[in-house]
ZAMARGU-4260 file (C-alpha; in steps of 0.2 Angstrom, whole numbers, plus 5000, padded with zeros to 4 digits):
<rodrens>
0) 5347/5553/5479 | 5335/5558/5493 | 5321/5545/5499 | 5308/5553/5489 | 5319/5547/5472
5) 5325/5565/5471 | 5346/5568/5470 | 5352/5567/5486 | 5368/5575/5482 | 5363/5591/5472
10) 5381/5593/5465 | 5380/5590/5446 | 5379/5573/5440 | 5397/5565/5439 | 5391/5553/5423
15) 5387/5534/5423 | 5392/5522/5435 | 5394/5505/5422 | 5407/5498/5430 | 5422/5488/5421
20) 5421/5472/5412 | 5417/5462/5430 | 5398/5472/5428 | 5394/5458/5415 | 5402/5444/5424
25) 5386/5436/5429 | 5385/5426/5444 | 5389/5439/5460 | 5403/5436/5470 | 5393/5431/5488
30) 5402/5437/5503 | 5397/5427/5521 | 5384/5435/5531 | 5377/5423/5540 | 5358/5427/5541
35) 5342/5421/5534 | 5337/5426/5515 | 5323/5430/5506 | 5324/5421/5489 | 5314/5437/5479
40) 5327/5450/5487 | 5342/5439/5485 | 5336/5436/5465 | 5334/5456/5463 | 5351/5460/5471
45) 5358/5446/5459 | 5349/5451/5444 | 5357/5471/5447 | 5374/5466/5451 | 5373/5455/5433
50) 5367/5471/5424 | 5379/5481/5432 | 5371/5493/5442 | 5384/5493/5456 | 5398/5482/5458
55) 5396/5479/5479 | 5377/5477/5486 | 5375/5475/5505 | 5356/5473/5512 | 5347/5470/5528
60) 5330/5468/5531 | 5322/5470/5549 | 5302/5466/5552 | 5297/5470/5571 | 5315/5471/5575
65) 5320/5453/5569 | 5331/5452/5556 | 5324/5443/5541 | 5337/5446/5527 | 5356/5449/5527
70) 5364/5448/5511 | 5382/5455/5505 | 5388/5452/5486 | 5399/5458/5473 | 5416/5468/5472
75) 5422/5483/5482 | 5430/5488/5468 | 5433/5487/5448 | 5445/5500/5444 | 5461/5502/5445
80) 5461/5484/5448 | 5449/5472/5454 | 5446/5466/5472 | 5431/5454/5480 | 5421/5462/5492
85) 5426/5455/5510 | 5416/5453/5527 | 5418/5470/5536 | 5419/5479/5521 | 5412/5497/5524
90) 5401/5509/5514 | 5401/5527/5511 | 5383/5533/5517 | 5383/5550/5509 | 5368/5558/5513
95) 5362/5546/5526 | 5375/5555/5535 | 5361/5569/5538 | 5350/5557/5548 | 5364/5554/5560
100) 5368/5574/5561 | 5347/5575/5565 | 5348/5562/5578 | 5361/5573/5585 | 5349/5588/5585
105) 5334/5575/5592 | 5345/5572/5606 | 5350/5588/5612 | 5333/5592/5612 | 5327/5578/5620
110) 5339/5583/5634 | 5333/5602/5635 | 5349/5609/5626 | 5341/5615/5610 | 5327/5624/5603
115) 5323/5620/5587 | 5314/5637/5583 | 5329/5646/5590 | 5337/5658/5575 | 5351/5650/5570
120) 5362/5664/5571 | 5362/5661/5590 | 5378/5648/5584 | 5383/5654/5567 | 5393/5669/5567
125) 5389/5681/5552 | 5370/5674/5550 | 5366/5691/5549 | 5352/5702/5539 | 5339/5691/5530
130) 5347/5676/5536 | 5342/5680/5556 | 5326/5671/5551 | 5333/5655/5548 | 5332/5643/5563
135) 5336/5624/5565 | 5322/5620/5562 | 5321/5627/5544 | 5339/5618/5542 | 5332/5601/5548
140) 5317/5603/5535 | 5328/5609/5521 | 5318/5625/5521 | 5331/5638/5527 | 5333/5648/5507
145) 5350/5641/5507 | 5355/5636/5487 | 5356/5617/5486 | 5375/5615/5484 | 5390/5627/5480
150) 5408/5620/5475 | 5415/5625/5492 | 5427/5612/5491 | 5436/5624/5477 | 5437/5638/5489
155) 5442/5628/5505 | 5457/5620/5494 | 5463/5636/5488 | 5465/5643/5506 | 5474/5628/5511
160) 5463/5626/5524 | 5460/5607/5522 | 5471/5596/5532 | 5485/5589/5523 | 5491/5571/5525
165) 5498/5566/5540 | 5493/5582/5548 | 5480/5584/5562 | 5467/5597/5561 | 5464/5611/5575
170) 5449/5604/5584 | 5434/5616/5587 | 5437/5628/5601 | 5426/5628/5616 | 5409/5627/5612
175) 5412/5619/5594 | 5421/5633/5588 | 5432/5634/5572 | 5447/5625/5570 | 5453/5617/5552
180) 5440/5622/5539 | 5426/5629/5548 | 5430/5647/5549 | 5429/5647/5529 | 5415/5635/5529
185) 5405/5648/5542 | 5412/5662/5531 | 5406/5654/5515 | 5389/5651/5522 | 5386/5669/5529
190) 5391/5675/5512 | 5379/5666/5502 | 5363/5673/5496 | 5345/5664/5500 | 5335/5660/5485
195) 5322/5661/5494 | 5314/5668/5512 | 5316/5656/5527 | 5301/5643/5527 | 5294/5648/5510
200) 5301/5634/5499 | 5308/5618/5502 | 5324/5614/5492 | 5335/5600/5497 | 5351/5609/5503
205) 5367/5599/5507 | 5372/5619/5510 | 5358/5619/5525 | 5364/5602/5533 | 5382/5610/5532
210) 5376/5624/5542 | 5366/5613/5553 | 5383/5603/5558 | 5390/5618/5561 | 5377/5625/5575
215) 5375/5608/5583 | 5395/5610/5586 | 5393/5626/5597 | 5375/5620/5603 | 5383/5605/5608
220) 5399/5609/5615 | 5410/5597/5604 | 5415/5593/5584 | 5401/5585/5575 | 5410/5568/5573
225) 5411/5568/5594 | 5392/5571/5595 | 5388/5559/5582 | 5399/5547/5593 | 5394/5549/5610
230) 5375/5554/5609 | 5370/5542/5593 | 5383/5527/5590 | 5387/5524/5608 | 5371/5523/5615
235) 5365/5511/5600 | 5381/5501/5601 | 5386/5504/5583 | 5405/5502/5583 | 5409/5501/5565
240) 5401/5518/5560 | 5410/5533/5560 | 5417/5548/5552 | 5436/5547/5545 | 5444/5564/5552
245) 5457/5569/5541 | 5474/5567/5550 | 5467/5560/5564 | 5475/5542/5572 | 5459/5535/5575
250) 5454/5537/5558 | 5469/5530/5551 | 5468/5514/5563 | 5450/5512/5555 | 5457/5513/5538
255) 5470/5499/5544 | 5457/5488/5550 | 5444/5488/5538 | 5441/5488/5519 | 5429/5499/5510
260) 5419/5500/5493 | 5426/5509/5482 | 5416/5526/5476 | 5421/5538/5460 | 5437/5541/5451
265) 5436/5559/5457 | 5441/5573/5444 | 5444/5583/5461 | 5458/5571/5468 | 5463/5563/5452
270) 5460/5544/5462 | 5448/5531/5463 | 5441/5535/5482 | 5441/5521/5495 | 5439/5525/5512
275) 5439/5543/5508 | 5422/5551/5508 | 5415/5555/5491 | 5409/5572/5493 | 5419/5584/5489
280) 5414/5598/5501 | 5415/5586/5516 | 5432/5580/5508 | 5438/5598/5509 | 5432/5599/5526
285) 5443/5588/5532 | 5431/5572/5531 | 5417/5577/5543 | 5401/5586/5538 | 5384/5589/5544
290) 5379/5581/5526 | 5392/5567/5523 | 5407/5558/5528 | 5400/5543/5539 | 5406/5525/5533
295) 5396/5510/5539 | 5387/5493/5537 | 5371/5487/5532 | 5368/5479/5550 | 5373/5494/5558
300) 5362/5506/5548 | 5347/5492/5552 | 5350/5495/5571 | 5351/5515/5569 | 5333/5513/5559
305) 5326/5500/5570 | 5330/5513/5586 | 5321/5527/5577 | 5305/5513/5574 | 5305/5509/5592
310) 5307/5527/5599 | 5292/5532/5586 | 5282/5517/5594 | 5286/5523/5610 | 5297/5510/5617
315) 5314/5516/5615 | 5325/5522/5631 | 5334/5532/5616 | 5323/5544/5611 | 5305/5551/5617
320) 5291/5547/5607 | 5286/5565/5605 | 5302/5568/5600 | 5304/5557/5587 | 5286/5560/5581
325) 5289/5578/5577 | 5306/5574/5567 | 5295/5560/5556 | 5280/5572/5555 | 5281/5580/5537
330) 5286/5599/5538 | 5273/5612/5531 | 5285/5619/5520 | 5275/5624/5503 | 5280/5613/5491
335) 5290/5601/5501 | 5288/5583/5507 | 5302/5582/5520 | 5302/5578/5537 | 5316/5586/5551
340) 5330/5576/5543 | 5318/5565/5536 | 5310/5562/5519 | 5292/5555/5517 | 5287/5546/5500
345) 5285/5558/5485 | 5272/5550/5473 | 5270/5535/5465 | 5290/5535/5459 | 5295/5536/5474
350) 5310/5524/5477 | 5301/5515/5490 | 5291/5505/5478 | 5273/5503/5475 | 5268/5492/5488
355) 5279/5499/5503 | 5274/5514/5514 | 5256/5514/5509 | 5248/5512/5527 | 5240/5525/5538
360) 5256/5529/5547 | 5265/5529/5529 | 5285/5529/5531 | 5302/5539/5533 | 5320/5536/5525
365) 5334/5544/5516 | 5345/5542/5502 | 5363/5543/5497 | 5372/5549/5481 | 5383/5533/5483
370) 5371/5522/5482 | 5363/5520/5500 | 5345/5520/5506 | 5336/5517/5522 | 5317/5516/5524
375) 5306/5514/5537 | 5287/5506/5533 | 5279/5511/5550 | 5264/5502/5549 | 5272/5484/5543
380) 5286/5486/5555 | 5300/5486/5543 | 5317/5493/5542 | 5325/5492/5524 | 5343/5497/5523
385) 5353/5494/5505 | 5370/5499/5503 | 5380/5500/5486 | 5394/5508/5478 | 5383/5511/5461
390) 5393/5527/5458 | 5409/5517/5458 | 5418/5522/5446 | 5410/5533/5434 | 5397/5543/5446
395) 5379/5539/5449 | 5365/5536/5434 | 5349/5542/5443 | 5337/5531/5434 | 5346/5514/5436
400) 5349/5518/5454 | 5331/5520/5456 | 5326/5507/5447 | 5337/5495/5458 | 5328/5504/5475
405) 5311/5502/5468 | 5314/5482/5462 | 5320/5480/5480 | 5308/5486/5490 | 5294/5478/5480
410) 5304/5463/5482 | 5304/5463/5502 | 5285/5467/5501 | 5280/5453/5490 | 5292/5441/5500
415) 5283/5446/5516 | 5265/5450/5509 | 5267/5467/5516
</rodrens>
């Protein structure tokens, strides 16, 4: 889902993620994660686990940059064999990846290396005809006119362009040109008919962020995973947030060093996914894409959110305030409430709950299909992170995960008097 309570992965629903017998086990399995606890928040998470909303849950809340809640509990997987969650286990961030891709764009803009209003065709071969009107700003605001989703993974698998196990995909050439699946992805996007003229409507689009990631590779002169590492993760000291590029020895080492919360039993791959990106298009692209692919821990996602909050307050060397404000400002696209990369609350049913984000500065955030979320309440100075593997093993149940997110954020607000 997106931060406003909409579905964050526009792909068809995979069914309900109710879990197995362990879902009704009652008392959750706590994982050592030294830090303060807000009893109301702990109660909400324990209840969600007991109800089987998600096998594994990890939450971090910062207020004014200080840690006020840190908790991790549950099971990393229930199928094919149960395994308790362990300290250091990582979660598939799903569409929270879009925020990191957008941050690459923000950093390139701040460095004078990017023009958001330049045509995307400057960096994307084949974006001719009506696509010449698409700008990077359109892609960031989900206003390009591209469809929400297409099963590109089926085409990529059919061409054999996805990396085979144990192989090393060709890196992008020169200024982010295409090795591996990149040329096929770019061709698919170039051939995709627009559903609307650019800038005339907002439709949450994984395809738009696939295109944005490819454009940033050329603009930044490096593969997207390297840009995210060098421009976002390294400056913020986020050493446990990363893509797992197929065939990359570093990815193999990370899989050996970390455990992962499992996601779907994926029909496309015939197995429960664990340490393997859940999104099929990102998987077929080799594990690295602009819309999905990152793995992380709640504390690191919170540190990323705090860096943005500090930038919006004008007190961060990471990003100038004017750039941060431009990205957090709601875009004027008809029918939309998106900012650039970020989402904003969308009415009374927002997953942010009934109390947060109601001040004059509001809130920005995002959600992910696997059961992840990041929200910044700019008036209360809050960063709220909830990572789960809600979609394990049967897929996402939108109503149940939306309910958990609302209860979590309401519990935070009640505990802190926000």
